[in-house]
N, C-alpha and C positions, 0 to 999 in steps of 0.2 A: 504493499500499500504506499509506503514511503517513497519508493522509486516512481510509482505512478503519479503521485502528487508533485514530486519534484519535476518530473516530465511535463506535467500539465502547467505548472508555473513557468517552466522554460518556454513552452509554446505561447503562453500568454505574454510573457516578457519579450520574447523574440518578435511577436507580432506587433506589439507597442513599439519596440525599438526600431524595427524596420521602417515603419511609417513615420515616426518622429524624426529618426536619423535622416531619412530621405528629405523631410521637410527642412531640417537644419542645414541641408546642403543647397537649399534654394538660394539663387544669387542675391536676393534682397536680404536674407537673414545670415547667411554663412559668415560673412566677414565680422559680424557683431558677436556671434556666440561660438559656433562650432570650429572657427579657425584656430582658436587657442589650442584645442585638442590636436589639430593637425600641424602644429609647429614641429612635430616630430615625424619625419618621413620614413625613418626606420624605427618602428616601435620596439619597446622593451617592456617587460612585465609591469613595472611600477608606473609607467607612463599611461597605462590604461585609465588611471583615476585623475589624470591631469586634464582638467576641463574647466570651462567657464562655469560659474555657480548656476547660471540659468540652465545650462545643459545638464548639469547634475541633477537638478530638479526635474527637468523635462523627461530625460531618459530614465532616471531613477524611479519615476512614478510607475513604469511598467514592472519594476522589480517588486513593488508593494501590492500591485493589483492581485496577484496570485496568492499572497499572504492573506490579504483581506478575504478572498473568496475560499481559500482552502485551509488555512492554518487552524489547527484544532489543538496543537500541543507545542510546547517550547522546543521539543526534540526535532520536530519537522522544521520549525523556523531555523534552527542551527544547521540542519542538513542543507536546506535551500540556500542559506547564506554561504556555507562552505562551497557547495557546488558552483554557485554563481561567481564567487571570488576566484576559484580555481579556473573556471572556464574563461573569465575575462582576462586574467593574467596569461593563460595559455595562448589566446589569440593574439595578444599583444607581445608575446615572448620573442617573436623573430625567428623562432626555431620550429621546424617540423620534426617531431620525434615520432617515427613509425609505430613504436609500441606504446604510445600514449593511449591509456584506456579510453580517453574521450574520442579518439579517432574511430572507435568502434561503434559510436552512436550513429545511426543512419542520418544522413543529411547534415552532419556536423561540419560547421564552417572551417574551424581550424586556423592556424596562423598563416598559411599560404594565402587563403581567401582574404583575410583581413589585412595582411601585409600589402597586397595589391591595392586594397582600398587607400591605405596611407600613401602608397607610391603614386597613385593615379588620381586620387581625390574624388573620383566619380564611381558609382556603382558599388556592389558588395556592401549593402547597407545593413544586412542582417547581423545580429549578435551571436546567435548560436547555430541556426539552421540555414540551409541554403534555399529552401523552397520558395520563399517570397522573391528572392533575386531571380530565380529560375522562371517563376510564374510571370513576373513583370519585365523580364529581359535585362534587368540591371546588372546581370553578370556577363553580358555579351563581350565587353571589352577584356574582362578577365579570362574568359573561355578562349578568345582569340589569342591573347597573350600566352596562355598555357600551351595552345596548339603550336604556336611559333617556337616556344621553348622546346617542345617535344621533337619538332622537325630539326632544329639546330643540333639537339643531342644525337639524333639518328645520323645526321651528316657527319658529326665528329667521330662517330664510331666506325 
């Protein structure tokens, strides 16, 4: 039950995060709020929390929606907090670790997905899962980039 509730919170948070993060990239808003977080083009774990206070409130709201809807015990609260912190630091780590247990979660974004977001500033708006980016095509530049990398690697072999 604990894993199911954490998964449900992750889906809720990811949905909120995708749409709010995409909104924060709007040309009329970006320079005032989200640009602070993008001062780092090569993310590292602790940089994940480096953001404008308004961004912390806007994106952080998604974290609390699941708690308000599903939290019935302090143990669940701590499990969700721990998962979310580990996941946030992982996607901002700058490292892809193949045996990372998070990589076994279907549709998990991971560091490659989010690193591209910091490098490119557009697309890949999701926090945990890739389905919203796939559904709205906001991962198209990332997919093209990964395809080019794959071709270059094949040529080098």
